[in-house]
C-alpha positions in Angstrom: 136.4 87.9 32.9 139.2 85.6 33.5 136.9 83.3 35.5 136.6 79.7 34.4 133.2 78.9 33.1 130.9 77.2 35.6 128.7 74.3 34.8 125.2 75.6 34.8 122.3 73.3 35.8 119.1 73.6 33.8 116.6 76.2 35.2 113.3 75.1 36.6 110.2 76.6 35.0 109.5 80.0 36.5 112.8 80.2 38.5 113.8 83.6 37.2 110.6 85.2 38.2 110.9 87.9 41.0 109.2 86.6 44.2 107.1 89.2 46.0 108.5 90.1 49.4 105.2 91.1 51.0 102.7 88.7 49.7 99.1 89.7 50.4 97.1 87.0 52.1 93.4 87.2 52.4 92.7 87.5 56.1 90.9 84.6 57.7 87.7 85.3 59.6 88.6 84.7 63.3 86.7 82.0 65.1 84.3 82.9 67.9 86.9 82.6 70.7 89.4 84.6 68.8 86.8 87.3 68.2 86.0 87.5 71.9 89.7 87.9 72.8 90.1 90.5 70.1 87.1 92.4 71.3 88.0 92.3 75.0 90.0 95.5 74.7 86.8 97.2 73.3 84.8 96.2 76.4 86.1 99.1 78.5 85.7 101.7 75.8 84.0 104.9 77.1 80.5 105.8 76.0 81.0 109.4 77.0 81.5 112.3 74.5 81.8 116.0 74.8 80.0 118.3 72.4 82.5 120.9 71.2 80.2 122.7 68.7 77.5 121.8 66.2 78.2 118.3 64.8 81.6 118.2 66.4 82.2 115.7 69.2 85.3 114.3 71.0 86.1 111.8 73.7 86.9 113.9 76.9 90.2 113.3 78.5 90.5 111.9 82.1 90.7 115.5 83.3 89.5 118.7 81.7 90.2 122.4 82.6 87.5 124.8 81.6 87.1 128.5 82.6 84.3 129.1 85.1 81.3 130.7 83.4 81.4 128.4 80.4 78.7 125.9 79.6 79.4 122.2 78.8 77.4 119.5 77.1 78.2 115.8 77.6 76.5 112.8 76.0 76.4 109.2 76.8 75.4 106.5 74.2 72.5 104.3 75.2 68.8 104.3 75.8 68.9 103.9 79.6 71.8 106.0 81.1 72.5 107.0 84.7 74.7 110.0 85.5 76.8 110.9 88.5 78.0 114.5 89.1 79.1 116.7 92.1 76.5 116.2 94.9 76.5 120.0 95.3 74.3 120.3 92.2 71.7 117.9 93.7 71.8 119.5 97.2 70.7 122.8 95.8 68.5 121.5 93.0 70.4 123.7 90.6 68.4 124.8 87.6 71.6 125.2 85.6 71.9 121.4 85.3 69.7 119.7 82.7 69.6 116.0 81.9 67.5 114.5 79.1 67.3 110.9 77.9 66.8 110.7 74.1 66.4 107.6 71.9 70.1 106.8 71.4 71.9 108.9 74.0 71.5 110.8 77.2 72.4 114.5 77.3 73.8 116.4 80.3 74.1 120.2 80.0 75.6 122.5 82.7 75.1 126.2 82.0 77.0 129.1 83.5 79.5 126.9 85.3 81.1 128.0 88.6 84.1 126.9 90.6 81.8 124.9 92.9 80.9 122.6 90.0 84.4 121.2 89.9 84.4 117.4 90.2 83.8 114.1 88.5 81.1 113.7 85.8 80.4 110.1 84.9 77.8 107.9 83.3 76.9 104.3 82.7 74.4 102.1 81.0 71.7 100.4 83.1 70.8 96.8 82.3 67.2 96.2 83.5 65.2 93.0 84.0 61.7 94.0 85.1 62.1 96.3 88.1 65.7 95.2 88.8 68.5 97.2 87.2 72.2 96.9 87.5 75.2 98.9 86.2 76.8 97.7 82.9 80.5 97.8 83.8 81.4 97.5 80.1 79.5 100.7 79.1 80.8 103.5 81.3 82.5 106.9 80.9 83.9 109.6 83.2 85.9 112.8 83.3 87.0 115.1 86.1 86.4 118.8 85.2 88.3 121.7 86.8 86.2 124.9 86.4 89.1 127.3 86.9 88.5 130.6 88.7 91.4 132.8 89.8 89.1 134.3 92.4 88.2 130.9 93.8 91.3 128.6 93.9 89.5 126.2 96.4 86.3 124.5 95.4 83.7 126.4 97.6 81.8 124.5 100.3 78.5 125.3 102.0 80.2 125.5 105.5 83.1 127.4 106.9 84.2 124.6 109.2 84.3 120.8 108.7 85.0 117.8 110.9 87.3 115.1 109.5 87.4 111.8 111.4 90.8 110.1 111.7 90.3 106.3 111.8 93.4 104.2 112.5 92.4 101.5 109.9 91.5 103.7 106.9 92.8 106.7 105.1 91.4 110.2 106.0 90.9 112.9 103.4 91.1 116.7 104.1 89.0 117.7 101.1 90.5 121.1 100.1 90.2 120.5 96.4 91.4 123.2 93.9 89.8 124.6 90.8 93.2 125.0 89.1 95.2 121.8 88.9 98.5 123.6 88.6 98.0 125.5 91.9 100.6 124.9 94.6 98.8 123.7 97.8 100.2 123.4 101.3 98.7 122.1 104.5 99.0 124.1 107.8 98.3 123.5 111.5 96.6 126.3 113.3 98.1 125.6 116.7 101.0 125.4 117.0 101.2 127.5 113.8 103.3 125.4 111.4 103.3 124.0 107.9 102.8 120.2 107.8 105.4 118.3 105.9 103.9 116.3 102.9 106.2 113.4 102.4 104.3 111.8 99.5 104.0 108.5 101.4 102.1 108.9 104.6 100.6 112.2 103.5 99.9 112.9 99.9 98.1 115.6 97.9 95.7 114.8 95.1 94.1 117.8 93.3 90.9 115.8 92.9 90.6 114.8 96.5 92.7 117.0 98.8 95.3 115.9 101.4 95.2 112.2 102.1 96.5 110.8 105.5 97.3 107.2 104.6 97.8 106.0 108.2 96.1 108.5 110.7 97.5 108.7 114.2 96.6 110.7 117.3 99.4 113.1 116.4 97.5 114.3 113.4 94.5 115.6 115.4 93.9 119.3 115.7 92.7 122.2 113.5 94.2 122.6 110.0 93.7 124.6 106.9 95.1 124.6 103.3 96.8 127.4 101.4 96.9 127.7 97.6 99.0 129.8 95.2 98.6 130.3 91.5 99.7 133.5 89.7 98.5 135.9 92.4 98.0 136.3 96.1 97.7 133.1 98.1 94.2 131.9 99.2 93.2 130.1 102.4 90.7 127.3 102.6 88.1 126.7 105.3 89.2 125.1 108.6 89.1 121.4 109.2 88.9 119.9 112.7 90.7 116.6 112.7 89.3 114.2 115.4 91.0 110.9 116.1 88.6 107.9 116.5 89.2 104.6 118.0 86.1 102.5 118.7 85.3 98.9 117.8 83.6 98.3 114.5 80.4 96.2 114.3 76.8 96.3 115.4 75.9 99.0 117.9 77.2 98.7 121.4 73.9 99.3 123.2 72.6 99.7 126.7 69.2 100.4 128.1 68.1 102.0 131.4 64.7 102.9 132.9 63.9 105.6 135.4 62.2 103.1 137.7 61.5 99.4 137.2 58.3 99.8 139.3 55.8 102.5 138.5 52.5 103.6 140.0 49.4 104.8 138.2 49.9 108.3 136.7 53.7 108.1 137.2 56.1 109.5 134.6 58.4 106.9 133.2 61.2 107.2 130.7 63.4 104.5 129.1 66.7 105.5 127.5 68.6 103.5 124.9 72.2 104.5 124.4 74.9 103.6 121.8 78.6 104.4 121.8 80.1 104.3 118.4 82.1 105.9 115.6 81.5 109.6 115.1 80.5 109.4 111.5 78.3 106.2 111.8 74.6 106.9 112.0 72.4 104.8 114.3 68.7 104.2 113.8 66.4 103.3 116.7 63.1 101.3 116.8 61.0 100.6 119.9 58.5 97.9 121.0 56.5 98.6 124.1 53.4 97.2 125.9 50.9 99.8 124.8 52.0 99.9 121.1 49.2 97.9 119.6 46.6 99.9 121.6 48.3 103.1 120.3 49.1 104.4 123.7 50.6 107.9 123.4 54.4 108.0 124.1 57.0 110.5 123.3 60.2 109.4 121.5 63.2 111.7 121.2 66.5 110.8 119.3 69.7 112.8 119.6 73.5 112.4 119.5 76.7 114.2 120.5 80.4 113.8 120.4 82.5 113.1 123.5 86.2 112.7 124.2 87.2 109.4 125.8 90.9 109.3 126.8 93.6 111.3 125.1 92.5 112.3 121.7 89.8 109.7 121.2 86.4 110.9 120.0 83.2 108.8 120.3 79.7 109.5 119.3 76.9 108.9 121.9 73.6 108.2 120.1 70.5 108.1 122.4 66.8 107.4 122.0 64.5 108.2 124.9 60.9 106.8 125.2 58.7 108.7 127.6 55.4 107.6 129.2 53.8 110.6 130.8 50.8 109.0 132.5 51.5 105.4 133.4 48.6 102.9 133.3 48.1 99.2 133.7 48.5 98.7 129.9 52.0 100.3 130.1 53.4 97.5 132.3 55.6 95.0 130.6 58.7 94.8 128.4 60.3 97.8 126.7 62.5 96.7 123.7 65.0 98.9 121.9 66.5 97.9 118.5 69.6 99.9 117.5 70.9 99.5 113.9 73.9 100.7 112.0 75.5 99.5 108.7 77.2 96.6 110.4 74.1 95.1 112.0 71.6 95.6 114.8 71.5 95.0 118.6 68.4 94.4 120.7 68.2 95.3 124.4 65.2 95.2 126.7 64.0 96.1 130.2 60.8 95.6 132.2 58.6 98.0 134.1 56.1 96.5 136.6 53.0 98.2 138.1 53.4 99.0 141.9 
């Protein structure tokens, strides 16, 4: 009102129609490359499910807490599934554990669980070509299960004393794992009696592993134990003897020695092959000797022990001794010892002549 009339231009056909704000567009089918990128996030999807009750399943969380005494059933999709679970169950061939491979999935049932069953349960699909099989990294699943027991705050172990080797170039783990993730855990030195400070950097605590020394030093050696508290009296773990190790890595450092390089008929001759190495590295020995093809009787004994070299340094001596009790002509010649570890093998030899 009171406004001068404006000149109106003629309307275009359909101009007054209300235009939709959210117009539905038929989705285009993605090209192959687009599909692959869209599906890449699905490649790491877990194939593991937990059976809750009849016809009720759910994907288990990264960690589960179940009361000890309960049974659990896990399933993994696939026709060729491999499982991993706490080695304790294998060591004792526990009848409470049952694994069955069915047409479309594999089933793991653990009955009457105990605190000792605490650990990681995982599965993966095997891809096989003839006799060769490999793990399908895209079809895996895992969960860590705490079987809580207020009487057993620490996961029980078969022994009452364990040795932990402190290597300067790798983290060391004191494996006092708990069954209750909320338990407060501290680390203590036996002598001098003191609580070890956990700074969260050089020493950290992981309920699934225990205390982790990121950069072990000789100062950490000694006897320690863990203490846990959770709504009741504190509990003490087994004791751990921390030994500091500093020996070169690589194939075995091997020497050979003979009782005498010249032997007479009917003499007793022994040849010793010795390796100095890391305390937790096994060494395998093989022998070649003159009477081997003729099946001459010899006695071979293998053994090892730990020794201290210098201040706080622990080394393992592994030894193999070959004994000829009644020396004959056929026993004269070269005695060869081959010592092997995970890094390689070393061959040493000595010669015994007939007097």
